[in-house]
C-alpha positions as CSV (number, residue, x, y, z in Angstrom):
1,M,68.8,63.9,232.6
2,D,69.6,60.2,233.3
3,S,68.4,58.3,236.3
4,P,70.9,58.4,239.1
5,D,70.7,54.6,239.2
6,A,71.5,54.2,235.5
7,P,74.2,51.4,235.5
8,F,76.4,53.0,232.8
9,L,77.1,56.1,234.9
10,A,79.4,54.1,237.1
11,D,81.9,53.9,234.3
12,C,81.9,57.6,233.4
13,P,85.4,59.1,233.9
14,G,84.1,62.5,235.1
15,G,81.9,63.6,237.9
16,V,78.2,63.1,237.1
17,I,75.1,64.6,238.8
18,A,72.2,62.6,237.4
19,I,69.0,64.6,238.0
20,G,66.5,62.3,236.3
21,R,64.0,60.3,238.2
22,P,65.2,57.1,239.8
23,T,64.1,54.1,237.8
24,Q,61.6,52.8,240.4
25,E,60.0,56.3,240.8
26,A,59.8,56.8,237.0
27,N,58.1,53.5,236.5
28,A,55.5,54.5,238.9
29,G,54.5,57.6,236.9
30,S,51.9,58.0,234.3
31,A,52.3,56.4,230.9
32,L,52.6,59.9,229.3
33,L,55.3,60.9,231.7
34,R,57.2,57.7,231.3
35,A,57.1,58.2,227.5
36,M,58.5,61.7,227.8
37,E,61.3,60.6,230.1
38,R,62.3,58.0,227.6
39,R,61.9,60.0,224.4
40,V,63.2,63.5,225.3
41,R,64.9,62.7,228.7
42,F,62.4,64.9,230.5
43,S,63.2,65.5,234.1
44,P,61.0,67.5,236.5
45,Y,64.0,68.1,238.7
46,A,66.2,69.8,236.0
47,I,65.1,73.4,236.1
48,P,64.8,73.6,239.9
49,W,68.2,72.0,240.2
50,L,69.8,74.5,237.8
51,R,68.3,77.5,239.5
52,A,69.4,76.3,242.9
53,H,73.0,75.4,241.9
54,R,73.9,77.6,238.9
55,D,75.8,80.1,241.0
56,E,78.1,77.4,242.3
57,Y,79.8,77.2,238.9
58,D,82.2,79.4,237.0
59,V,80.7,78.7,233.6
60,A,78.2,76.3,232.0
61,I,78.4,74.7,228.5
62,I,75.2,73.6,226.8
63,E,75.7,70.9,224.2
64,G,73.3,70.9,221.2
65,L,69.8,72.1,220.7
66,W,66.2,70.9,220.3
67,N,65.9,68.7,223.4
68,F,64.7,69.0,227.0
69,S,68.2,69.8,228.3
70,T,68.1,72.9,226.1
71,M,64.8,73.9,227.5
72,A,66.0,73.3,231.1
73,A,69.1,75.5,230.4
74,R,66.9,78.2,229.0
75,W,64.6,78.3,232.0
76,G,67.3,77.4,234.5
77,L,70.3,79.5,233.5
78,V,69.0,82.6,231.7
79,G,68.7,85.4,234.3
80,G,71.3,84.0,236.6
81,N,74.9,85.2,237.3
82,T,76.7,82.2,235.8
83,P,77.9,82.8,232.2
84,Y,77.3,80.0,229.7
85,L,78.3,78.9,226.3
86,V,76.1,77.1,223.7
87,Y,77.7,74.6,221.4
88,T,75.3,74.2,218.4
89,H,77.0,71.2,216.7
90,G,75.5,71.9,213.3
91,M,71.9,72.0,214.5
92,L,71.3,75.3,212.9
93,D,72.2,74.2,209.4
94,P,69.6,75.3,206.8
95,W,69.7,71.9,205.1
96,F,67.4,70.6,207.7
97,K,65.0,73.5,207.2
98,Q,64.9,72.9,203.5
99,N,64.4,69.1,203.7
100,Y,62.1,68.9,206.7
101,P,59.8,72.0,206.4
102,I,57.1,70.8,208.8
103,K,59.5,69.9,211.5
104,S,61.3,73.2,210.9
105,M,58.0,75.1,211.5
106,A,57.7,73.4,214.9
107,K,61.3,74.3,215.7
108,Q,60.6,77.9,214.8
109,M,57.9,78.0,217.6
110,S,60.4,76.3,220.0
111,W,63.0,78.9,219.0
112,L,60.7,81.8,220.0
113,L,60.2,80.3,223.5
114,N,63.5,78.4,224.2
115,E,66.4,78.3,221.8
116,G,66.2,81.9,220.7
117,P,66.4,83.4,224.2
118,L,68.9,80.8,225.3
119,L,71.3,81.8,222.5
120,A,70.6,85.5,222.7
121,N,71.7,85.5,226.4
122,A,74.8,83.2,225.9
123,S,78.2,84.6,226.5
124,R,79.2,83.0,223.2
125,V,77.5,80.6,220.7
126,L,80.2,78.2,219.5
127,F,80.7,76.9,216.0
128,T,83.2,74.4,214.7
129,T,83.9,76.2,211.4
130,E,83.5,79.5,209.7
131,E,81.1,77.9,207.2
132,E,78.9,76.6,210.0
133,K,78.7,80.1,211.6
134,L,77.7,81.7,208.3
135,L,75.1,79.1,207.5
136,A,73.5,79.4,210.9
137,R,72.5,83.0,210.3
138,D,69.7,82.0,208.0
139,A,68.2,79.3,210.3
140,F,65.6,80.9,212.5
141,W,64.1,84.3,213.4
142,P,65.0,86.4,215.4
143,Y,68.7,85.6,215.3
144,Q,70.8,87.5,217.8
145,V,73.9,85.7,219.0
146,R,77.5,86.4,220.0
147,E,79.4,84.1,217.6
148,K,82.7,82.3,218.1
149,V,84.4,79.7,216.0
150,V,86.4,77.4,218.3
151,G,87.0,74.5,215.9
152,Y,86.7,70.8,216.4
153,G,88.7,67.8,215.4
154,A,89.9,64.3,215.9
155,F,92.6,62.6,217.9
156,N,95.9,61.5,216.3
157,P,95.5,57.9,215.1
158,P,97.8,55.2,216.5
159,A,101.0,55.5,214.5
160,D,103.1,52.5,215.7
161,E,101.0,49.6,214.3
162,I,100.2,50.7,210.7
163,D,100.8,47.2,209.2
164,Q,98.6,45.6,211.8
165,Q,95.8,48.2,211.1
166,I,95.9,47.5,207.4
167,A,95.9,43.8,208.0
168,A,92.9,44.1,210.3
169,F,91.0,46.1,207.6
170,R,91.8,43.6,204.8
171,Q,90.6,40.8,207.1
172,A,87.3,42.7,207.7
173,V,86.7,42.9,203.9
174,P,88.1,39.6,202.6
175,E,86.4,39.8,199.2
176,L,88.4,42.9,198.5
177,G,91.7,41.0,198.7
178,D,94.7,43.3,198.0
179,R,92.9,45.4,195.4
180,P,93.3,49.2,195.6
181,F,90.2,51.1,196.6
182,L,88.4,54.3,197.3
183,L,86.9,54.7,200.8
184,Y,83.6,56.0,202.0
185,L,83.3,55.7,205.8
186,S,80.3,57.2,207.4
187,R,76.6,56.5,208.1
188,I,74.6,55.1,205.1
189,H,72.1,57.9,205.0
190,E,70.3,60.0,202.3
191,K,72.2,63.2,203.2
192,K,75.6,61.6,202.6
193,G,75.4,61.4,198.8
194,C,76.0,57.6,198.6
195,D,73.9,57.4,195.5
196,L,75.9,60.1,193.8
197,L,79.1,58.3,194.6
198,I,77.9,54.9,193.2
199,E,76.8,56.5,190.0
200,A,80.0,58.5,189.6
201,F,82.0,55.4,190.4
202,A,80.3,53.5,187.6
203,E,82.1,55.7,185.1
204,Y,85.4,55.8,187.1
205,A,85.3,52.0,187.4
206,A,85.1,51.6,183.6
207,R,88.4,53.5,183.2
208,H,90.0,51.9,186.3
209,P,89.1,48.1,186.3
210,D,91.6,47.4,189.0
211,I,90.1,49.8,191.6
212,D,87.2,49.0,193.9
213,L,85.0,51.1,196.2
214,V,84.4,50.4,199.9
215,L,81.2,51.9,201.5
216,A,81.7,51.4,205.2
217,G,79.2,52.4,207.8
218,P,76.0,51.5,209.7
219,D,72.8,51.4,207.7
220,Q,70.5,53.3,210.2
221,T,67.6,54.0,207.8
222,G,67.4,50.9,205.6
223,L,68.9,52.6,202.6
224,K,71.6,50.0,201.9
225,A,69.3,47.7,199.9
226,S,68.3,50.3,197.4
227,L,71.9,51.4,197.1
228,Q,73.0,47.8,196.4
229,A,70.3,47.6,193.8
230,L,71.7,50.7,192.2
231,A,75.2,49.2,192.2
232,A,73.9,46.0,190.6
233,K,72.2,48.1,187.9
234,F,75.6,49.5,186.9
235,G,77.2,46.1,187.1
236,L,79.2,47.0,190.2
237,A,78.0,44.4,192.6
238,A,81.4,42.8,192.8
239,R,83.3,46.0,192.9
240,I,81.6,47.7,195.8
241,H,82.0,46.3,199.3
242,W,79.8,46.9,202.3
243,P,81.7,45.9,205.5
244,G,79.3,47.8,207.9
245,M,80.7,49.9,210.7
246,L,84.5,49.6,211.1
247,T,86.1,50.3,214.4
248,G,89.6,50.2,216.0
249,D,92.4,48.9,213.9
250,A,90.1,48.0,211.0
251,K,88.9,51.6,210.8
252,W,92.4,53.1,210.9
253,G,93.6,50.5,208.4
254,A,90.9,51.4,206.0
255,Y,92.0,55.0,206.0
256,R,95.7,54.1,205.6
257,A,95.2,51.6,202.8
258,A,92.8,53.8,200.7
259,L,93.8,55.7,197.6
260,A,91.5,58.5,198.7
261,F,88.7,59.2,201.1
262,T,85.4,60.5,199.6
263,L,82.3,62.1,201.2
264,P,80.0,63.8,198.6
265,S,77.6,64.8,201.4
266,H,74.6,67.2,201.1
267,Q,75.1,68.4,204.6
268,E,78.0,67.9,207.0
269,N,78.5,70.2,210.0
270,F,82.1,69.2,210.4
271,G,83.0,65.8,209.2
272,I,85.0,63.9,211.9
273,V,85.7,61.2,209.3
274,V,87.3,63.7,207.0
275,A,89.5,64.9,209.8
276,E,90.5,61.3,210.6
277,A,91.4,60.7,206.9
278,L,93.5,63.8,206.9
279,A,95.2,62.7,210.1
280,C,96.2,59.4,208.3
281,G,97.6,61.4,205.4
282,V,94.9,60.4,202.9
283,P,93.7,62.8,200.1
284,V,90.0,63.7,200.6
285,L,87.4,64.2,198.0
286,I,84.5,66.1,199.5
287,S,81.5,68.2,198.5
288,N,81.3,71.9,199.3
289,K,78.5,71.1,201.8
290,V,81.1,69.5,204.1
291,N,81.7,72.6,206.3
292,I,85.5,72.1,206.5
293,W,85.9,72.3,202.7
294,R,87.5,75.8,202.8
295,E,90.4,74.5,205.0
296,V,90.8,71.4,202.8
297,A,90.9,73.5,199.6
298,D,93.2,76.1,201.1
299,K,95.8,73.5,202.1
300,R,95.3,71.6,198.8
301,A,94.7,68.5,200.9
302,G,92.1,67.1,198.5
303,F,89.5,68.2,196.0
304,V,86.2,70.0,196.6
305,A,83.2,70.1,194.2
306,P,79.4,70.6,194.4
307,D,77.1,68.0,196.0
308,T,75.8,66.9,192.6
309,L,76.4,64.0,190.2
310,D,78.6,66.2,188.0
311,G,80.4,67.4,191.1
312,T,81.1,63.9,192.3
313,R,82.3,62.9,188.8
314,E,84.6,65.8,188.9
315,L,86.1,64.7,192.2
316,L,87.0,61.3,190.8
317,Q,88.2,62.7,187.5
318,R,90.6,65.0,189.3
319,L,91.9,62.2,191.3
320,S,92.5,60.2,188.1
321,A,94.6,62.9,186.7
322,L,97.1,62.7,189.6
323,S,100.3,60.7,189.3
324,G,101.3,58.5,192.1
325,E,103.9,61.0,193.2
326,E,101.3,63.8,193.1
327,R,98.9,61.8,195.2
328,A,101.6,61.1,197.7
329,E,102.3,64.8,198.0
330,M,98.6,65.6,198.5
331,G,98.6,63.0,201.3
332,Q,101.5,64.9,202.9
333,R,99.5,68.1,202.6
334,A,96.5,66.3,204.1
335,R,98.5,65.5,207.2
336,A,99.7,69.1,207.5
337,C,96.1,70.3,207.2
338,F,95.1,68.1,210.1
339,E,97.9,69.3,212.3
340,R,97.1,73.0,211.5
341,H,93.3,72.9,211.8
342,F,91.8,69.7,213.1
343,D,93.9,68.3,216.0
344,I,91.4,68.0,218.8
345,R,94.0,69.3,221.3
346,N,93.9,72.7,219.6
347,A,90.1,72.7,219.7
348,A,90.2,71.9,223.5
349,L,92.6,74.8,224.1
350,A,90.3,77.1,222.2
351,L,87.3,76.0,224.1
352,E,89.2,76.5,227.4
353,A,90.2,80.0,226.4
354,V,86.6,81.0,225.5
355,A,85.3,79.6,228.8
356,K,87.9,81.7,230.8
357,E,87.0,84.7,228.8
358,A,83.3,84.2,229.7
359,C,84.2,84.0,233.3
360,H,85.9,87.3,233.3
361,S,83.5,89.2,231.0
């Protein structure tokens, strides 16, 4: 839906057919049209282009829901001869329905016209986990889809510069020094359970005066200030560190240096950060609302508990009960869990197989 003269398209490694309006033409349109093009990437060319060219392709893959590209796919692909797959990426999770009821009502109307028919006519609707597939069934009505779990995952982290990675992390959080720590690495957002983690850590910190907590991630909604106030209330201002978003060596070093990774989220379709922690051989402490919890529990790669304060306390208590040797063994199982379930190369092969199956069905 981008403009063909968008400068960032020049660096895209794959072939791109940009069917949005050229910038000069878009700027000449009405204010309402310009707003739609910016906000929802509306393009008047999308549906006609799909109808004209859809039969030139073996298979199409629609990424995500609830945007104009979804609408274009519904009216441009349904009824044609080209099979297509829809990757929902967690956008049918009932958590959103429960927490944003007004927006959910609008989505139900859109579902009847666009998303519902699009998914009903798809060769397969793709999910990253069994848990995501099961939760999606209660999302919208009517729900008629051909389900397929293809998995998802992360790349193997660089393995030849571990000391350099840890040094980069310690340099990014100088006030932490060489102290051991628990790691949270994700967006600072209400659905992530950061408040639960801080309150549970208050009790854990009293029993473990040598261990700190690192809350790393971008503050996209302005929640950080209230969380810092909560930390100060519990006397933890000096024991909780906020380095912001970590990338590159500093990110990998954070995983590798952590005692454990924790994510007590209220909703997590997959949890790439959990897969990355597993890839680094780090035990993970997650809620049962992180949709890969079944695989983590099955491989004993960490601990799983409800997304409540008591559940988050339980995660930290169970970690406390481990000896150093037991924690190291759990780290080994974490790495094995990644290799079995969450290596992105396996997910790519699964997606390729489903695409080939769609072409020959």
